[in-house]
Backbone bond lengths (Angstrom), bond angles and torsions (degrees), N, CA, C in turn:
res aa  C-N    CA-C-N  psi(-1)  N-CA   C-N-CA  omega(-1)  CA-C   N-CA-C  phi
1 M - - - 1.389 - - 1.598 111.90 -
2 G 1.124 122.77 130.17 1.478 127.03 -172.73 1.605 108.68 -74.42
3 R 1.296 113.56 178.61 1.398 123.15 178.95 1.499 110.83 -70.52
4 K 1.334 121.80 157.73 1.471 129.39 179.23 1.587 101.35 -76.03
5 R 1.369 112.89 136.51 1.432 116.50 174.02 1.550 115.17 -78.72
6 S 1.307 112.71 143.56 1.477 116.33 179.21 1.519 109.70 -75.25
7 R 1.299 109.22 163.79 1.526 115.65 177.62 1.525 108.55 -59.38
8 I 1.251 113.39 -42.07 1.651 114.72 -179.55 1.490 108.84 -62.52
9 E 1.278 122.05 -38.20 1.538 121.17 175.97 1.371 111.74 -62.96
10 I 1.378 117.65 -39.94 1.409 120.44 179.86 1.575 114.95 -67.25
11 V 1.243 113.55 -42.76 1.413 121.04 176.53 1.582 108.69 -62.82
12 F 1.227 112.95 -49.13 1.515 118.52 172.44 1.428 113.80 -48.36
13 K 1.329 121.05 -52.18 1.419 127.23 -177.65 1.642 110.83 -58.40
14 V 1.344 107.77 -47.88 1.510 112.27 177.00 1.556 111.87 -60.07
15 L 1.214 118.55 -42.40 1.535 119.13 176.18 1.471 110.64 -69.19
16 E 1.339 124.21 -35.69 1.419 128.31 -176.08 1.613 105.35 -68.61
17 I 1.269 120.11 -31.31 1.472 124.18 175.23 1.522 109.72 -69.95
18 L 1.439 109.56 -52.15 1.436 117.22 -168.41 1.722 108.27 -69.94
19 I 1.309 116.83 -23.62 1.394 117.03 -179.80 1.572 111.82 -68.79
20 Q 1.301 116.94 -16.53 1.433 125.56 179.64 1.531 110.61 -81.10
21 G 1.407 115.29 -20.99 1.435 118.65 -179.29 1.517 104.00 149.97
22 E 1.468 111.34 166.35 1.425 116.83 179.09 1.512 115.22 -72.76
23 T 1.209 123.25 155.28 1.433 130.03 179.82 1.593 112.42 -149.87
24 N 1.277 114.36 174.48 1.481 120.45 177.86 1.552 110.14 -96.52
25 P 1.321 115.74 161.73 1.508 118.78 -177.86 1.598 114.78 -63.81
26 T 1.286 112.90 -33.16 1.446 112.65 -177.81 1.546 112.97 -73.82
27 K 1.302 117.39 -42.18 1.481 122.72 170.71 1.560 112.17 -59.25
28 L 1.323 113.06 -42.89 1.557 118.49 177.95 1.491 107.58 -60.61
29 A 1.274 118.48 -49.39 1.526 118.79 179.83 1.459 115.12 -55.23
30 T 1.402 113.55 -37.65 1.534 115.57 178.88 1.594 108.28 -70.90
31 L 1.295 117.52 -45.28 1.355 119.28 -179.91 1.581 116.72 -62.34
32 V 1.296 115.92 -34.56 1.410 121.85 -179.24 1.574 107.15 -83.41
33 N 1.327 115.45 -16.97 1.487 118.41 -179.14 1.581 106.83 67.14
34 M 1.313 115.28 57.00 1.462 117.74 -177.83 1.443 112.09 -140.89
35 P 1.321 125.51 147.48 1.586 118.39 -179.15 1.560 106.98 -62.61
36 Y 1.215 113.46 150.07 1.486 115.94 -176.68 1.610 112.02 -66.47
37 D 1.261 119.35 -40.27 1.427 117.22 179.23 1.545 116.13 -64.45
38 R 1.336 119.04 -33.77 1.414 125.40 172.60 1.645 107.70 -65.06
39 L 1.323 115.15 -45.03 1.425 117.36 -177.03 1.423 110.76 -62.75
40 V 1.391 117.65 -43.30 1.508 118.29 -176.11 1.549 110.46 -62.74
41 K 1.342 119.42 -38.61 1.469 119.46 173.14 1.551 111.25 -58.22
42 L 1.255 115.61 -46.78 1.488 115.04 179.42 1.542 115.99 -64.99
43 L 1.345 116.46 -26.90 1.427 122.78 -175.80 1.552 104.95 -85.54
44 R 1.269 120.81 -23.59 1.555 120.75 175.44 1.518 105.91 -72.65
45 E 1.357 114.74 -37.51 1.520 117.75 -174.90 1.502 103.96 -70.70
46 L 1.233 121.44 -49.20 1.507 130.67 -179.33 1.674 107.56 -50.07
47 E 1.364 108.55 -47.61 1.563 116.67 -179.27 1.473 108.13 -61.85
48 E 1.306 117.87 -50.87 1.534 124.03 178.66 1.487 112.27 -47.43
49 R 1.388 113.48 -39.61 1.476 123.78 -178.47 1.393 112.46 -86.39
50 K 1.360 124.61 6.83 1.372 129.53 -177.46 1.497 116.15 52.13
51 I 1.438 113.74 40.32 1.431 116.78 -179.80 1.516 103.89 -101.46
52 I 1.271 119.25 -23.87 1.522 120.89 174.43 1.528 105.85 -138.18
53 E 1.297 113.94 164.22 1.465 123.80 172.75 1.508 114.31 -121.57
54 M 1.297 119.11 134.84 1.510 114.20 179.92 1.585 102.02 -115.73
55 N 1.359 115.24 129.51 1.438 122.48 -176.38 1.552 109.27 -118.47
56 S 1.305 122.92 142.77 1.507 122.64 176.08 1.432 107.53 -107.60
57 S 1.315 117.71 130.59 1.404 131.20 173.10 1.523 109.21 -122.97
58 R 1.344 113.57 102.92 1.519 119.68 -171.18 1.451 111.19 62.79
59 K 1.433 112.52 -116.74 1.435 118.58 177.17 1.561 115.68 -95.80
60 T 1.275 115.43 -0.14 1.475 115.76 -171.31 1.478 106.13 -111.43
61 R 1.310 115.80 144.04 1.383 127.10 172.91 1.494 114.04 -101.82
62 F 1.320 119.17 131.02 1.538 121.97 -176.55 1.454 106.35 -119.65
63 I 1.266 117.52 141.23 1.485 128.95 -178.85 1.514 108.25 -112.91
64 R 1.382 117.80 136.35 1.435 118.01 179.75 1.544 101.74 -142.24
65 I 1.392 115.52 152.01 1.431 119.38 176.53 1.563 106.94 -88.39
66 T 1.411 110.43 145.57 1.486 116.14 178.02 1.511 112.27 -92.97
67 D 1.292 120.41 179.89 1.422 125.24 177.87 1.553 106.57 -60.98
68 K 1.407 117.88 -43.32 1.389 119.80 -178.40 1.631 107.88 -62.38
69 G 1.254 113.13 -40.70 1.500 120.13 178.93 1.491 112.09 -61.24
70 I 1.307 117.88 -38.79 1.525 120.70 175.94 1.470 109.78 -65.00
71 R 1.327 116.99 -46.13 1.505 115.14 175.61 1.519 114.73 -60.99
72 L 1.298 117.34 -38.88 1.454 120.00 174.12 1.526 116.94 -58.96
73 Y 1.366 111.37 -41.10 1.460 120.93 174.30 1.414 109.16 -58.96
74 E 1.331 120.67 -50.84 1.525 124.22 -171.80 1.513 108.28 -64.04
75 E 1.364 116.76 -35.46 1.544 120.34 -179.79 1.416 109.87 -68.97
76 L 1.360 113.44 -47.99 1.616 120.37 -173.68 1.576 104.19 -66.34
77 K 1.272 117.89 -30.52 1.551 116.14 -176.28 1.534 104.53 -70.99
78 K 1.195 118.91 -39.38 1.580 121.88 176.29 1.466 115.16 -59.08
79 V 1.412 112.94 -45.70 1.398 120.03 179.05 1.559 113.15 -67.32
80 L 1.299 117.28 -43.89 1.424 123.52 -170.78 1.612 107.16 -73.52
81 D 1.443 116.84 -35.33 1.446 121.34 173.20 1.513 109.15 -65.16
82 L 1.268 121.60 -39.13 1.451 122.08 -177.03 1.517 107.86 -72.24
83 L 1.333 121.05 -38.71 1.476 121.31 174.22 1.432 113.35 -63.48
84 D 1.313 118.09 -37.71 1.470 121.87 178.05 1.400 110.98 -68.49
85 D 1.349 122.44 -36.50 1.530 129.81 -177.18 1.517 102.14 -62.66
86 Y 1.329 120.64 -32.84 1.426 122.12 -172.51 1.564 107.64 -96.71
87 G 1.256 119.78 0.50 1.492 122.72 -177.42 1.429 118.58 69.20
88 L 1.349 113.26 25.97 1.515 122.19 -179.16 1.478 112.84 -90.70
89 I 1.304 118.57 -10.66 1.533 121.05 174.73 1.560 106.87 -133.94
């Protein structure tokens, strides 16, 4: 079993998926490999911080990344790449 992912790595993975296009919470939970209830808590926090937007269309909720979220993704990518270069993650 590998090491536990950090919160930053989980947020990065969520943003990495959303940068490719909007999706729904169930599919995102599967792609992030995270329990649905834990993911929803994280999504609410990211929405409060205006990093993502959640929109409802009929019975389905869709999640998309905001401009602020794209900027965060780009900065996190730089930091995680640097940490990886030094063997710290």
